N, C-alpha and C positions, 0 to 999 in steps of 0.2 A: 506197804502197798507196792505192788510189783511195777517194774519198769514198763511192762507192756500196757498196763492200764493207763499210765501217763502217756505212752506213745500214741495210743488210740485217741486219748483226750486231746493231745497236742495237734494231731492230724485233723481231728474234727473241727477244732477251733480255727486252724489255718484255712480249711475249706470254707467254713462259715464266714470268716473275715473277708476272704477273697470275694465271696458272693455279695456281701454287703457293700464293700467299698470299691468293688471293681468298676471299670468304666462303663458308663451307660450310653455313650454315644456310638460312633461308628465302630463296628467290630473289626479287629485286625484280620488280615488275610489268613486263610487256613494254611498251617505249616505241617508238612508230612515228615514224620520222624524217619531217619534212615535206619534200615534194619541193622541190628547188631551182628557182627561176624559170628559164625558158628564156633562154639567152644567144645573142646574135647570133653567127653564124659569123664568125670572124676569119681573114683571109687568112694563109697561112703566111709567116713572116718571111723576108727575103732578106738576104744579106750586105750590110752597110752600115757605112761608116766615118764618114760625115758626116751631121749632122742640122741642120735649119734652126731648130729650137726646142730649149730645154733638155730634158734627160731627166728624166722623172718617177720612173721606177724601172727596175731591171733584174732579171732572174731567170734561174736556171739550170734549163732544162728537163730532164726525165728520161724520155726515150723508150727503148723497148726496143732499137731497132736502133743507137742511138748515132751516127747520121749527122747532118749539118748539117740544121737548126739545133741539134739536140740535143747536139752536142758543143761548142757555144759559148754564151756568155751572150747573152740576148735583151734589147734595149733598147727602151723605150717612151717616146716623146717627147710633150711637151705638145701639139704640133701634129698628133698622130695617127700620125707615122711610127713604124715598128716593124721592127726588123731585128736579125739576129745579128751580133755584133761579131767580125770576123776577128782571129785571133791569141789569142783567149781560150780557156780550157778550162773547161767547165761544172763540172769536178771541183775547180777551184781557186778561190780567193777573188777577188772583184772589189769595188771600192768606187767610188762616185761623189762628185764634189765637191758641196758643199751647193747650189751654183747650177746643178747639172746640166749643166755644160759640159765636164767632164773625167772620165775614167775611169782608175783605176790598177789594174793587174793583172799577173800573172806570165805573160810571153809563152811560149807552149808551144815555140816553135822553138829557143830557146836558154836557157830558164830564167832570163831576165833580167826584172827588174821594169821596167815601162814606164808612161808616162803618155800617154794619147791625148787630143788636143784634138778633141772631138766636133763642133765647128763647122767645122773645116778638114780633119779627117782625118789631121793630122800626128801622128806617134808619136815620142816622145822616150824613148830608152833611158836608164835610170838606172845608175849604177856599183854596182849591187847584184844579185847572183845568188843563186838558191836551188837547191840540188842536189836533183833528184828531185821537185820540186813540193811542195805543202803538204798537210796532212791536212784542211784547211778549218776554219773557226771552229766547226763543229758538234762537233769533237773537240778543241778547245782552242787552235787557231791564232789568231793576231791578224791581222785584216785590215788592209791599208794604210789610213791615215787622213789625209785632207786637212786642213790647217790651215784656220781660218775664212776667211782671206784667199786661200786657194788657192796660196800661195807655197811651202809646205813640205809634206812627206809623211812620216808616221811609217811605218817599215817594221820589222817584227820577224820575222826568219826562224825556222823551226822544223825539227825533225827528230825521228825516232823513235829511242828508245834500244833496247837489246837486248831489253827486255821489251815492245816496241811501245807504249811510253808516249810521249806528246807532250812534247817538251822545247822551251821557248821560249828563244831566244838573246837577248842584250842588245839592246834597241831602238836604232834609228838614226833620226835626223832628216835628211832629204835636202832641200837647197835646190833647188827645181825650176828656178830661174833659172841658177844657176852649176854645179849638179851636186855641190856640196860635201856631204860626209857627216859628220855629228857622231855619234859613238858615245857612248851613255849607259852608265853603269854598271848593275849589276843593280839594278832599281828596283821590283821587285814587279810589280804589274799596271797596264797602261795603262788609263786611264779615259777620256780624251778631250781635245780642244783647248779652250783659252780664248783670248781675244784676247792674253793675255800669254805663252802658250806651252802646252806639253804637260803634262797633269796625270797623275800616276801615284799609286798607292796601295800601301801596305804594311800588312798586318794583323798584329796581335800579340795574344797573350793578356794580360789584365790583371786584377788584383784590386783596383784602385784606384777603379773606378767601380761604385757600388752598382747591382746589377741587370744588369750587363753583363759578359760574360766576355771580350769582345774590344774592341779599339779600332783605329782605322785612322789612319795618318799619310799625309796627302796632300802631294805636292810638285809644284810647277809649274816646268818647265824651259823656259828661253827657247830659240828656234830654234838658238842658238849653244851650247846644252848647259849653260848656267849656271842655278843655282837662283835663282828670283826670287820664290818664295812657298811658304809651308808653313802647314798647319792640321791639326787633329786632330778626329775625330768618334768618338762611341761606336759600337759594332758595329751597333746596330739602325738607325742613321742612315747607316751607311757602305755597307751591302750594296746594290749596284746603283746607288749614287749617281752622278748625271750632272751635271757642272758647267755652269752657265750661261755664255754667251759672255763675260760680264764677269768670271766667276770669283767673283762676290760671293755666289752661292747654289748649292746643289745640290738636285736633285730626286730623291726616293726614294719608292718605293711602301711604304705602310704595310700590313702584312699580319698576319693573326691565324690561327693554326692551330686549327681546330675539328674535332669528330667528323665533320663533313660535308665537310671539305677545307680548303683555304687560302682565306680570305676577304679581299678587298681593301677597304680603308677609305679610300683616297684617296692623293693625292700630297703628300708632306711636303716643304716648301721650307725648307731650313736655311741660316741666315746663316753663311757661312764665317768671318767675323771673330769671331763669338762661339761657334760650334760648337753653337748651340741652334736648335731649330725656330722658324721665323718664323710660318708658318701652314700649314694643310692645305687642299688643293683637292679637292673631290669631283667626279670626272669625270662629266659628264652622258651616260653611255653608255646604249644601249638596254637594256631589261629583259633580265636573264640574261647580260649581258656584263660583263667586268671586265678591267682592265689587268693585264698579266702582266710587263711590263718597260718601263722608260723607255729609249728608244733614243737620243734627243738632244733638244736644245732647238731651237726655230725662232724665233730672235730672243730677246729677254728676256721676251716675254709669252706664250709657248706652248711646249709640249713635245710630242714625237712618241712615242707609246706603242704597243707591240704589245698586242693584245687577244685575248681568247678568248670565244667565244659559248657558248650553252647546250648546243650539240651538239658542243663542242670545235672549232668553226670558229676559224680564226685570221685576224686582220685587223690593220689599222693605223689609228690615229686621231690627229688633232691636237687637243690639249686647250688651250683658252684659259684661262690661269691667273687671269684677272680674273673670269671668269664661270663657268668649269667646262664651258662648252659644248664638245662633242666633235664633230668633223667626220671622217667616215670617208674614208680615202684610196681612190681608185678603182684598186685593184691587181687586175688580171684576168690569170689565167694559164690560158688555155684549152687549151694543148697540153702540159700536164704530166700524165704518167701517174701513177696512184695506186700508189706503191711503199711502202705501209704508212704513209707519212708525209704530213703536211699539206704543201701547196705551199710555205708560208712556211718550213717546216723544211728544204726542199731548197735554199734559197738565194735571198734577195731582198735587193737593195741599193736603198736609197731615195736619190733625187737631190733635185731641187727639189720641195718639197711645196706651195708656193703659187704660183699663176700671176702 
C-alpha cells in the first residue's frame, strides 16, 4: 500500500479529529499569515547518478501526475547540482551517509536494497530483499542507517499484518565491503549508530523509580552482532534519546505539557555511564520556534534537530552544544505540491550538514 494513500488517510483523520474535539466556545481571533518571501525559480531536476560534491539533503516530491522526477527521490548537492536518483521510488525510504557520498534505498525494479556511490554512480546490490516495498517511516518503518564510518548498514524489513498494522522484522547489519549479513534478535527499537556499534532500546514499565512509570534499557551491538555495551535510563530521559558518536552521552528534548500545548525547554545531555543528566542546552532558535525532535549528532559538539515555527512551519537546525547557537539548514523544496502535509513530513533525508 503506497505512502500517499496513508498520507491522505492521516490527513483526513487529523481534520476529522480537529472538527470533533475542537473548542465549541468563543472562537479565537482571526490570524493572518504573513506572505512567504519570493523564491528564485529552480530548474526542474534531471535524472542523475553522479555528483561532484557531497549531498546536502534529499526529498521525495509529491506531484499530482506521478511522473519523473516526482516518482523518484531528488538529491541536492553542496555544489548546486540537483537531480532525481534513478532506481528510487518516492514512496519508499531512502537514507544518506553522514558524509553525503552514498545513498541506501530499496530498488524498485527487483525490491532489493542497494547502496549507490554518488561520486561514481556505481550501485551495489545487497543480499537483502523486501517484498512489496515498505510503508515508509511515516507509518512505523525503519529507514536504512549507515554506520558512522560508512562501512555497515542497518536494514530492518517490514510488512503489514492482516489488520494493516506495520510489523517490523528483526534488524540486520550488512557489511558493505563483504556483503555479510548479521541477523540480530528481537531488540526493541533501533536508536542509532555509535562508533562502537548499533544502539537499540527496549522500554518496560517500572515501579522502582520514583516519579517514572517506565525505564529503558539500551544495548550496543557490534557490527558482528555481539553485545558490547548496556545502560539504563528513566523514561523521561529515554524518549527520543539520540546517542553521541562516542556513545558517552545521549541528547533528549525536555518538554512540558501546558494548557497551551507542548513547550520545549531545551536539550538534555545525559551521561550514559551514570544514567543522569549532565547539563541542559537552550537552543538559540528564532522567536516562536522550538525543537520537535533530535535527529542525530554532528560530531560530539552539535546536534541536528527538526524544528517547528509559529505558523507550524517545519525546518532543520544544527545546534552548537557549547553555546546553544542554532544554524538553520538551507532545505528548499520548491516542487512539492501541498497534499495537506508539510514538505518535511513527505520525506526528507539529510546528508552532509556542514561544508
